[in-house]
C-alpha positions in Angstrom: 45.1 -41.5 -53.8 42.5 -39.1 -52.5 43.7 -35.6 -52.2 42.4 -32.9 -49.8 41.6 -29.8 -51.8 40.0 -27.8 -49.1 39.8 -28.1 -45.3 37.5 -25.7 -43.4 39.1 -25.3 -40.0 36.5 -23.0 -38.5 33.7 -25.1 -37.1 31.3 -22.2 -37.4 31.3 -22.5 -41.2 29.2 -24.9 -43.3 30.5 -26.0 -46.7 29.2 -27.5 -49.9 30.6 -28.1 -53.4 28.7 -27.6 -56.7 29.2 -26.9 -60.4 28.2 -23.6 -61.9 25.2 -23.5 -64.2 27.5 -22.8 -67.0 29.4 -26.0 -66.1 32.7 -24.1 -66.4 33.5 -23.9 -62.7 33.5 -26.2 -59.7 32.8 -24.0 -56.7 33.4 -24.6 -53.0 31.1 -22.5 -50.9 31.9 -21.8 -47.2 29.6 -19.8 -45.1 28.5 -18.9 -41.6 25.9 -16.3 -40.4 28.2 -13.3 -40.9 30.6 -14.1 -43.8 31.0 -16.1 -47.0 33.9 -17.4 -49.1 33.9 -19.1 -52.5 36.8 -21.0 -54.1 36.6 -21.6 -57.9 38.2 -24.2 -60.1 38.2 -24.5 -63.9 36.2 -27.7 -64.4 38.2 -28.5 -67.6 41.4 -28.5 -65.5 40.5 -30.5 -62.4 44.0 -30.9 -61.1 44.7 -27.2 -61.1 44.6 -25.2 -57.9 41.4 -23.6 -56.5 41.4 -19.8 -56.5 39.7 -17.7 -53.8 37.0 -15.6 -55.4 36.9 -13.1 -52.6 38.5 -13.8 -49.2 36.2 -14.0 -46.3 35.7 -10.8 -44.3 33.6 -10.4 -41.2 30.2 -9.0 -42.2 30.6 -9.7 -45.9 28.2 -12.2 -47.5 28.0 -13.0 -51.2 26.7 -15.6 -53.7 28.0 -16.1 -57.2 26.5 -17.1 -60.6 28.8 -17.5 -63.7 27.8 -16.6 -67.2 29.9 -15.9 -70.4 33.1 -14.5 -69.0 31.7 -12.8 -65.9 30.2 -13.6 -62.5 27.0 -12.0 -61.1 27.5 -11.4 -57.4 24.6 -11.1 -55.0 26.1 -9.4 -51.9 25.4 -7.3 -48.8 28.5 -5.1 -49.5 27.4 -1.6 -48.7 23.8 -2.9 -49.0 22.3 -4.6 -45.9 19.3 -5.8 -48.0 21.7 -7.1 -50.7 22.3 -5.9 -54.2 23.3 -7.4 -57.5 26.8 -6.7 -58.9 29.0 -8.2 -61.6 32.7 -8.8 -62.2 34.9 -10.4 -64.9 36.0 -13.9 -64.2 39.7 -13.0 -64.1 39.1 -10.1 -61.7 36.9 -11.5 -58.9 38.1 -9.4 -55.9 35.7 -7.0 -54.2 37.3 -3.9 -55.7 36.3 -5.0 -59.2 32.6 -5.5 -58.5 30.2 -3.2 -60.3 26.5 -2.7 -59.6 23.9 -4.2 -61.9 20.8 -3.5 -59.9 20.5 -0.5 -57.6 20.2 -1.1 -53.9 16.8 -0.5 -52.4 16.3 0.2 -48.7 12.7 -1.1 -48.7 13.2 -4.4 -50.7 15.6 -7.3 -50.1 17.2 -9.4 -52.8 17.2 -13.1 -51.9 18.4 -14.9 -55.0 18.9 -14.6 -58.8 18.6 -16.9 -61.8 20.7 -16.1 -64.9 19.8 -16.6 -68.5 21.4 -15.5 -71.7 19.1 -12.5 -72.2 17.4 -12.2 -68.8 18.1 -12.2 -65.0 15.3 -13.2 -62.7 15.7 -11.6 -59.3 13.8 -12.9 -56.3 13.2 -10.1 -53.8 11.0 -9.5 -50.7 9.1 -6.4 -49.7 6.8 -6.2 -46.6 7.1 -9.9 -46.1 5.9 -10.8 -49.7 8.0 -12.3 -52.4 8.6 -10.2 -55.6 10.1 -11.6 -58.8 11.7 -9.0 -61.0 12.7 -9.8 -64.6 15.7 -7.8 -65.9 15.9 -7.8 -69.7 19.7 -7.6 -70.6 19.1 -6.8 -74.2 17.1 -3.5 -73.8 17.9 -2.7 -70.1 14.3 -2.8 -68.9 12.6 -4.7 -66.1 9.2 -5.8 -64.9 7.7 -7.6 -61.9 5.5 -10.8 -62.1 2.0 -10.0 -60.9 0.4 -11.9 -58.1 -3.3 -11.3 -57.3 -3.6 -12.4 -53.7 -2.8 -10.3 -50.6 -0.8 -13.1 -49.1 1.2 -15.6 -51.1 4.4 -17.5 -51.5 6.3 -17.5 -54.8 9.8 -18.8 -55.7 11.9 -19.7 -58.7 11.6 -23.5 -58.9 14.9 -24.9 -57.7 16.4 -28.3 -57.1 17.7 -28.9 -53.5 17.7 -25.2 -52.7 20.6 -23.6 -54.4 20.7 -25.9 -57.5 18.8 -24.6 -60.6 16.3 -26.5 -62.6 16.8 -24.0 -65.4 19.5 -25.9 -67.3 19.0 -24.1 -70.7 20.7 -20.7 -70.8 19.0 -19.9 -74.1 15.5 -20.3 -72.7 13.1 -17.4 -72.1 10.8 -19.5 -69.9 11.1 -19.2 -66.1 9.7 -21.9 -63.9 7.9 -20.6 -60.9 6.4 -22.3 -57.8 3.4 -20.5 -56.4 1.2 -21.1 -53.3 -0.8 -19.1 -50.9 -2.7 -19.5 -47.6 -5.8 -20.4 -49.7 -4.2 -22.2 -52.7 -2.2 -25.4 -52.8 1.2 -25.4 -54.6 1.3 -25.1 -58.3 4.2 -25.0 -60.8 4.0 -22.8 -63.9 6.2 -21.4 -66.6 6.5 -17.7 -67.3 7.7 -16.3 -70.6 10.0 -13.5 -69.7 9.6 -11.9 -73.2 5.9 -12.3 -73.9 4.7 -12.5 -70.2 2.6 -15.6 -71.0 1.9 -18.1 -68.3 1.3 -21.9 -68.6 0.5 -24.2 -65.8 2.5 -27.3 -65.5 1.3 -28.9 -62.3 -1.3 -28.2 -59.6 -1.4 -30.0 -56.3 -4.9 -31.4 -55.7 -6.3 -31.5 -52.2 -9.4 -33.7 -51.7 -12.6 -31.9 -50.6 -10.9 -28.5 -50.6 -12.1 -25.5 -52.6 -9.9 -22.4 -52.5 -13.0 -20.2 -53.1 -14.4 -21.1 -49.7 -11.5 -19.4 -47.9 -10.1 -15.9 -47.6 -6.7 -14.5 -46.8 -5.8 -11.0 -45.6 -2.8 -8.9 -44.6 -3.0 -6.6 -41.5 -0.4 -4.5 -39.7 0.0 -4.1 -36.0 1.6 -0.9 -34.6 4.2 -1.4 -31.8 5.0 1.1 -29.0 8.1 2.2 -31.0 5.8 2.8 -34.0 6.9 -0.2 -36.1 4.4 -1.8 -38.5 4.4 -5.6 -37.9 2.8 -7.6 -40.7 0.1 -10.1 -39.9 -1.0 -12.8 -42.4 -4.4 -14.3 -41.9 -6.6 -17.0 -43.4 -10.1 -18.1 -42.5 -13.4 -19.5 -43.9 -15.4 -16.9 -45.9 -18.2 -15.3 -44.0 -16.2 -14.7 -40.9 -17.9 -12.3 -38.5 -15.7 -9.7 -36.8 -17.5 -10.0 -33.5 -14.5 -10.9 -31.3 -15.8 -14.4 -30.7 -13.7 -16.5 -33.2 -11.0 -18.9 -32.0 -7.7 -17.9 -33.4 -4.2 -19.6 -33.6 -1.4 -17.1 -33.8 2.1 -18.5 -34.7 5.5 -16.8 -34.7 9.2 -17.5 -34.8 11.4 -14.3 -35.2 15.0 -15.6 -35.3 18.0 -16.0 -37.6 16.5 -13.7 -40.2 14.2 -16.4 -41.4 10.7 -15.7 -42.7 7.4 -17.5 -42.0 6.1 -19.6 -44.9 3.2 -18.0 -46.6 2.1 -20.9 -48.7 -0.5 -23.5 -48.2 -0.9 -25.1 -44.7 -2.8 -28.3 -45.5 -3.3 -29.4 -41.9 -4.9 -26.0 -40.9 -7.9 -26.8 -43.0 -9.1 -28.9 -40.1 -9.1 -25.8 -37.9 -10.5 -23.4 -40.5 -13.5 -25.6 -41.0 -14.2 -25.5 -37.3 -14.3 -21.7 -37.3 -10.6 -20.9 -36.5 -8.7 -18.0 -37.8 -5.1 -18.9 -38.6 -2.6 -16.0 -38.3 1.1 -15.5 -38.7 3.0 -12.7 -36.9 6.0 -11.6 -38.9 7.9 -10.3 -35.8 11.3 -8.7 -35.7 14.2 -11.2 -35.6 12.8 -12.6 -38.8 13.9 -11.3 -42.2 10.6 -10.6 -43.9 11.1 -6.8 -43.8 14.8 -6.8 -44.6 18.1 -7.0 -42.7 17.2 -4.2 -40.3 14.1 -6.2 -39.3 16.4 -9.0 -38.4 19.0 -6.9 -36.6 16.2 -5.3 -34.6 15.2 -8.6 -33.1 18.6 -10.2 -32.1 21.3 -9.7 -29.5 20.4 -6.7 -27.3 17.2 -6.1 -29.3 15.8 -9.5 -28.8 12.9 -8.3 -26.6 11.4 -6.6 -29.7 10.5 -10.1 -31.0 8.3 -10.6 -27.9 6.7 -7.2 -27.8 5.9 -7.4 -31.5 4.1 -10.6 -31.0 2.1 -9.2 -28.1 1.2 -6.1 -30.3 -0.1 -8.5 -33.0 -2.2 -10.4 -30.5 -3.7 -7.1 -29.1 -4.4 -5.9 -32.7 -6.3 -9.0 -33.6 -8.4 -8.6 -30.5 -9.0 -4.9 -31.2 -10.1 -5.6 -34.8 -12.7 -8.1 -33.7 -11.0 -11.3 -34.9 -10.9 -12.9 -31.5 -10.8 -12.4 -27.7 -8.4 -13.6 -25.0 -10.7 -16.5 -24.0 -10.3 -17.9 -27.6 -6.8 -16.8 -28.5 -4.0 -19.4 -28.8 -0.3 -19.0 -29.6 2.2 -21.5 -31.0 6.0 -21.5 -31.7 8.8 -24.0 -31.9 12.5 -23.9 -31.1 13.4 -20.2 -31.1 9.6 -19.7 -31.5 9.4 -21.7 -28.3 11.6 -19.0 -26.7 9.0 -16.5 -28.0 6.2 -18.5 -26.4 8.0 -18.7 -23.1 8.7 -14.9 -23.0 5.2 -13.8 -24.0 3.6 -16.1 -21.4 5.7 -14.5 -18.7 5.0 -11.0 -20.0 1.3 -11.2 -20.8 -0.2 -14.5 -19.5 -3.7 -12.8 -19.4 -3.7 -12.4 -23.2 -4.0 -16.0 -24.2 -6.3 -19.0 -23.6 -3.6 -21.5 -24.4 0.0 -21.9 -25.5 1.7 -24.6 -27.6 5.5 -24.6 -27.3 7.4 -27.1 -29.4 11.0 -28.1 -28.6 11.4 -24.7 -26.8 14.6 -22.9 -26.1 13.7 -21.6 -22.6 16.9 -21.7 -20.4 18.7 -19.2 -22.4 21.7 -18.3 -20.3 22.6 -22.0 -19.7 22.2 -22.7 -23.4 24.5 -19.9 -24.4 27.3 -21.1 -22.1 27.1 -24.4 -23.8 26.8 -23.3 -27.5 29.2 -20.7 -28.8 27.6 -21.0 -32.3 24.6 -19.0 -31.0 26.7 -16.1 -29.8 26.0 -14.2 -33.1 22.2 -14.5 -32.5 21.7 -14.0 -28.8 25.1 -12.8 -27.4 28.0 -14.1 -25.4 27.0 -14.7 -21.8 30.7 -14.3 -20.7 30.2 -10.6 -21.4 28.2 -8.9 -18.6 25.8 -6.9 -20.7 24.7 -9.9 -22.7 24.5 -12.1 -19.6 22.2 -9.5 -17.8 20.1 -8.9 -20.9 19.5 -12.7 -21.6 18.7 -13.2 -18.0 16.1 -10.5 -18.1 13.9 -12.3 -20.6 15.0 -16.0 -20.3 11.6 -17.9 -19.9 12.9 -20.3 -17.3 14.5 -17.7 -15.2 11.5 -15.4 -15.2 8.7 -17.9 -14.2 6.9 -16.2 -11.3 3.9 -16.8 -9.0 1.0 -15.8 -11.3 -1.9 -17.2 -13.3 -0.6 -18.9 -16.4 -2.8 -20.0 -19.3 -3.1 -23.7 -20.1 0.0 -24.9 -21.9 1.2 -27.9 -24.0 4.9 -28.3 -24.2 6.3 -30.9 -26.6 9.9 -32.1 -27.1 11.8 -35.1 -28.2 14.1 -37.5 -26.4 16.9 -36.8 -28.8 16.6 -33.0 -28.3 17.2 -31.0 -25.1 14.2 -32.6 -23.5 15.4 -31.8 -20.0 15.2 -28.1 -20.8 11.4 -28.3 -21.5 11.0 -30.7 -18.5 12.5 -28.4 -15.9 10.6 -25.4 -17.4 7.3 -27.3 -17.0 8.2 -28.4 -13.5 8.9 -24.8 -12.5 5.7 -23.5 -14.1 3.7 -26.2 -12.2 5.4 -25.3 -8.9 4.8 -21.5 -9.1 1.6 -21.0 -11.0 -1.3 -19.7 -8.9 -4.3 -21.2 -10.8 -5.5 -24.6 -11.7 -4.8 -24.5 -15.5 -2.9 -27.5 -16.9 0.7 -27.4 -17.9 1.2 -30.5 -20.1 4.5 -32.0 -21.2 4.8 -34.5 -24.1 8.1 -36.1 -24.7 8.3 -38.2 -27.9 10.8 -41.0 -27.2 11.6 -41.4 -30.9 12.0 -37.8 -32.0 14.7 -35.1 -32.2 14.6 -31.4 -32.7 12.6 -31.7 -35.9 10.2 -34.3 -34.7 9.6 -37.9 -35.8 10.6 -39.1 -39.2 7.8 -40.2 -41.5 4.8 -38.3 -42.6 2.3 -40.2 -40.4 4.4 -39.9 -37.2 4.4 -36.1 -37.8 0.7 -36.1 -38.2 0.3 -37.7 -34.8 2.0 -34.7 -33.3 -0.3 -32.3 -35.1 -3.3 -34.4 -34.0 -2.2 -34.0 -30.3 -1.9 -30.2 -30.7 -5.3 -29.9 -32.4 -6.9 -32.1 -29.7 -5.4 -29.7 -27.1 -6.9 -26.7 -28.9 -10.4 -28.2 -29.5 -10.7 -29.6 -25.9 -10.2 -26.2 -24.4 -13.0 -24.8 -26.6 -15.3 -27.7 -25.9 -15.4 -28.7 -29.6 -16.1 -32.4 -29.8 -16.4 -32.9 -33.5 
């Protein structure tokens, strides 16, 4: 008969089961936004009992990798940006963990890959991925070199956490690389000789990377924070303040904006657009403090950061308010709703996809979001959320033209009533458009071509407002 070996009673936790790369352990991984717990089982004794690696504690997060009698532990223990530690497999509790790689306040550690003689450490600094190779034989380290200002690089993985590096003895590391001007490629890197060999390049028809340019800028906020901006555009761009520009942002859950290749945006770039990404607080690109500074009672920093980025792009001559567009989805839709209330004069048009705009009502319904935005049953959180909630702060003023998209299997009513209130109170003749996809949920329609129809609608919206017919 089937036997229950683990039951996660706390609905805030997600769980999965996997085998360690060494194949010695079966691991049950249980995690929510603020804590982690692993249970380990000797794979050669499947009917033995699971052992708790380190009991869950509020605020403690960790990931484990097994190799030759020890576990490497990636953890935020006394290290908000995470650090690498190790412990013997028969002494897994926190008190036995010992540091392998010193904690850095200006660089986050995101993941590690373990080999017999090397550890590959994926980090992030100023919103850019860094891959550090630790040589276990001679205790040295070096970083992989990337030539572009803006790029995406990652150790090639299978389904996220599962490694494609099955051979412990290997000195070859498989890396995925992409950038705002270069489609994805997979190459192998020799951690001893530093040789590279390309395995696969994604080909994009009628596209030449050499025709485009990417750049990194920094906007300065009122509280003197440097907010990274990543840009891509056609070479030969004139900084005359006349270019159409699409600025996107998200800023939630400690996530980072993708800095790889955006195939669809070629259509805009070839029509003279600048495509820009604002790495605002609430995301994790600049470390854990960057995330903490954009959540709960600091959420308004997400919105003011985005506005500072828009103002900086105008100041530097990349665009002007008559040609500046902004886009965000889900919690990025919350960002769109907030900035359009705060600075409607700054934008020509706004695209808000599946937006979270009735914040207080949402929070009363969904306790799983309390860690991100706060508990509205507590007065200070209630008042703070109410102060920026897009729906609750719609006012009689001139709003830019807006396209709001949602799906029938998402909270479509939230977007619908927001649009209705905007139409009722706005004081100009700009359109507020609502599109409800009857076959879509929060992540849009399934199928590549259905998703492209949504993109086509958004681009038609942008081009129509600029009078671009071809």
